[in-house]
TIVEXFI-871002 format. One line per field, with one value per atom (N, C-alpha, C): residue in three letters; atom name; residue number from 0; x negated, y negated, z. Coordinates in steps of 0.02 Angstrom, whole numbers. Each point is the difference from the previous one (the first is absolute). Layout:
res: (ALA,...)
atom: (CA,...)
n: (NUM,...)
u: (X,...)
v: (Y,...)
w: (Z,...)
***
This chain:
res: (MET,MET,MET,GLU,GLU,GLU,LYS,LYS,LYS,HIS,HIS,HIS,ARG,ARG,ARG,HIS,HIS,HIS,SER,SER,SER,CYS,CYS,CYS,SER,SER,SER,GLU,GLU,GLU,LEU,LEU,LEU,ILE,ILE,ILE,LYS,LYS,LYS,ARG,ARG,ARG,VAL,VAL,VAL,TYR,TYR,TYR,LEU,LEU,LEU,CYS,CYS,CYS,LEU,LEU,LEU,ASP,ASP,ASP,GLY,GLY,GLY,GLU,GLU,GLU,MET,MET,MET,SER,SER,SER,PRO,PRO,PRO,GLN,GLN,GLN,GLN,GLN,GLN,GLU,GLU,GLU,GLU,GLU,GLU,ASP,ASP,ASP,PHE,PHE,PHE,LEU,LEU,LEU,GLU,GLU,GLU,GLU,GLU,GLU,LEU,LEU,LEU,GLY,GLY,GLY,CYS,CYS,CYS,CYS,CYS,CYS,ASN,ASN,ASN,SER,SER,SER,CYS,CYS,CYS,LEU,LEU,LEU,GLU,GLU,GLU,LYS,LYS,LYS,TYR,TYR,TYR,ASP,ASP,ASP,ILE,ILE,ILE,GLU,GLU,GLU,LYS,LYS,LYS,ASN,ASN,ASN,PHE,PHE,PHE,LYS,LYS,LYS,GLN,GLN,GLN,TYR,TYR,TYR,LEU,LEU,LEU,ILE,ILE,ILE,GLU,GLU,GLU,LYS,LYS,LYS,VAL,VAL,VAL,GLN,GLN,GLN,ARG,ARG,ARG,ARG,ARG,ARG,LYS,LYS,LYS,ILE,ILE,ILE,SER,SER,SER,VAL,VAL,VAL,VAL,VAL,VAL,LEU,LEU,LEU,VAL,VAL,VAL,ASN,ASN,ASN,ASN,ASN,ASN,ILE,ILE,ILE,ARG,ARG,ARG,GLN,GLN,GLN,GLN,GLN,GLN,ILE,ILE,ILE,LYS,LYS,LYS,ASP,ASP,ASP,SER,SER,SER,PHE,PHE,PHE,ARG,ARG,ARG,MET,MET,MET,SER,SER,SER,ASP,ASP,ASP)
atom: (N,CA,C,N,CA,C,N,CA,C,N,CA,C,N,CA,C,N,CA,C,N,CA,C,N,CA,C,N,CA,C,N,CA,C,N,CA,C,N,CA,C,N,CA,C,N,CA,C,N,CA,C,N,CA,C,N,CA,C,N,CA,C,N,CA,C,N,CA,C,N,CA,C,N,CA,C,N,CA,C,N,CA,C,N,CA,C,N,CA,C,N,CA,C,N,CA,C,N,CA,C,N,CA,C,N,CA,C,N,CA,C,N,CA,C,N,CA,C,N,CA,C,N,CA,C,N,CA,C,N,CA,C,N,CA,C,N,CA,C,N,CA,C,N,CA,C,N,CA,C,N,CA,C,N,CA,C,N,CA,C,N,CA,C,N,CA,C,N,CA,C,N,CA,C,N,CA,C,N,CA,C,N,CA,C,N,CA,C,N,CA,C,N,CA,C,N,CA,C,N,CA,C,N,CA,C,N,CA,C,N,CA,C,N,CA,C,N,CA,C,N,CA,C,N,CA,C,N,CA,C,N,CA,C,N,CA,C,N,CA,C,N,CA,C,N,CA,C,N,CA,C,N,CA,C,N,CA,C,N,CA,C,N,CA,C,N,CA,C,N,CA,C,N,CA,C,N,CA,C,N,CA,C,N,CA,C,N,CA,C,N,CA,C)
n: (0,0,0,1,1,1,2,2,2,3,3,3,4,4,4,5,5,5,6,6,6,7,7,7,8,8,8,9,9,9,10,10,10,11,11,11,12,12,12,13,13,13,14,14,14,15,15,15,16,16,16,17,17,17,18,18,18,19,19,19,20,20,20,21,21,21,22,22,22,23,23,23,24,24,24,25,25,25,26,26,26,27,27,27,28,28,28,29,29,29,30,30,30,31,31,31,32,32,32,33,33,33,34,34,34,35,35,35,36,36,36,37,37,37,38,38,38,39,39,39,40,40,40,41,41,41,42,42,42,43,43,43,44,44,44,45,45,45,46,46,46,47,47,47,48,48,48,49,49,49,50,50,50,51,51,51,52,52,52,53,53,53,54,54,54,55,55,55,56,56,56,57,57,57,58,58,58,59,59,59,60,60,60,61,61,61,62,62,62,63,63,63,64,64,64,65,65,65,66,66,66,67,67,67,68,68,68,69,69,69,70,70,70,71,71,71,72,72,72,73,73,73,74,74,74,75,75,75,76,76,76,77,77,77,78,78,78,79,79,79,80,80,80,81,81,81,82,82,82,83,83,83)
u: (-690,-18,-74,-32,-73,-15,-37,-9,-53,21,-35,12,-35,4,62,31,79,-26,59,-5,77,5,82,10,-44,41,15,-55,33,69,-11,60,72,-16,67,23,-46,18,57,-23,39,68,10,61,60,7,39,32,-79,33,33,-16,27,77,8,78,27,-15,34,21,-38,6,-42,-51,-42,-58,-5,-73,41,-41,25,-2,31,-6,-50,-61,-69,-44,19,-20,43,45,50,-25,-12,-17,-90,-40,-53,0,50,2,26,54,16,-61,-24,-52,-44,-31,-64,47,70,14,15,13,22,-97,-38,-60,-12,21,-3,49,16,52,23,-66,29,36,-26,42,62,4,64,38,-9,29,33,-33,21,45,-10,40,58,-1,70,36,-24,18,24,-33,31,50,11,47,71,-9,59,12,-41,24,47,-32,35,72,2,67,34,-19,50,41,-57,15,67,-19,54,62,0,62,32,-39,38,19,-55,19,68,29,72,-24,22,-3,87,-10,55,-12,74,-11,13,-20,9,28,35,12,-43,9,-35,-25,49,-10,-48,-6,-65,-57,0,-66,-25,45,-20,-31,37,-22,-59,-18,-65,-45,-3,-45,-26,60,-18,-23,-6,-26,-75,-18,-63,-29,39,-42,1,38,-1,-71,-11,-57,-64,-5,-64,-14,61,1,-40,26,-20,-64,-31,-68,-56,31,-39,-19)
v: (-655,48,17,32,20,47,-24,30,88,47,65,49,40,41,56,-7,39,86,22,81,6,46,33,32,53,35,-47,-35,-56,-33,-48,-19,38,67,49,17,9,-33,-24,-64,-68,-4,51,12,10,55,9,-59,-29,-63,-39,-29,-44,10,53,11,37,-5,14,-69,-53,-64,11,17,6,-54,-45,-53,-50,-41,-78,-38,-62,-35,4,-28,-6,66,57,58,26,-6,21,-41,-76,-40,20,27,14,84,47,51,-6,-47,18,-57,-41,-28,49,35,66,45,22,53,-25,-65,-24,9,-1,19,78,50,59,36,4,34,70,52,56,-13,-46,-5,-33,-43,-24,64,23,56,52,15,14,-13,-64,-44,1,2,-6,67,44,90,10,-37,10,-37,-65,-52,44,8,32,41,50,76,-17,-67,-17,-18,-48,-16,49,38,51,51,10,30,-41,-65,-39,3,12,-14,59,61,70,24,-11,21,-28,37,-26,11,-41,-8,20,44,17,-10,-17,-7,73,10,67,-20,65,-12,-13,-41,-1,64,42,64,52,-14,23,-30,-58,-33,10,20,5,84,35,77,7,-38,-2,-24,-52,-30,46,47,54,51,28,57,-35,-58,-29,0,-34,7,81,37,77,18,-15,35,-28,-50,-36,30,16,35,78,29,74,-5,-50,-5,-16,-21,-8,42)
w: (-1140,7,-34,58,-11,-58,-44,-68,22,-15,9,-72,11,-43,-17,-51,4,10,38,-3,-1,-47,-12,59,20,64,64,7,76,-27,-72,-12,-17,-7,-14,81,54,63,18,-31,26,-48,-28,-60,59,44,37,50,30,42,-28,-70,-29,-12,-27,-14,61,60,59,35,-21,14,72,3,59,9,-64,-14,22,28,14,-80,-6,-55,-33,26,1,-33,29,-26,-57,7,-78,-50,12,-64,-31,58,-27,-25,16,-6,-85,-14,-58,-59,25,-40,-32,48,11,-64,6,-32,-86,-3,-61,-55,49,-42,-25,14,-6,-25,-67,-21,17,29,9,86,51,48,1,-52,-16,-31,-36,-19,61,52,47,36,8,49,-37,-66,-34,10,-6,7,74,40,75,14,-11,-11,-28,-48,-32,31,22,30,64,34,52,-4,-54,-14,-18,-40,-21,64,57,64,20,17,31,-43,-59,-43,9,2,-2,66,47,55,36,38,30,72,35,76,25,61,15,57,32,68,42,57,34,66,36,44,73,41,74,38,-25,39,-45,-73,-41,34,3,19,71,32,70,10,-48,0,-30,-48,-40,66,16,46,57,32,42,-17,-66,-24,-13,-9,3,48,63,52,31,-5,8,-18,-76,-32,34,29,26,69,19,88,-13,-61,-21,-6,-33,-10,44,55,66,14)
***
């Protein structure tokens, strides 16, 4: 990893990429290494990670009918046509 000055604001932007699995293994390794050097950033990461885990545990996914899905799609298409 190329050494550079730590920027909390830049690192925090990458928190969501990491939590969403959007980093390559090398990027994630570099991110976690830098994260471990800043207590403030580590705290923010832990808060976001715990919140995401909470949502995963509490939000219930429900199957909806194909008819409802098609109705929603049609409404979206119609709203785009109306705005043209």
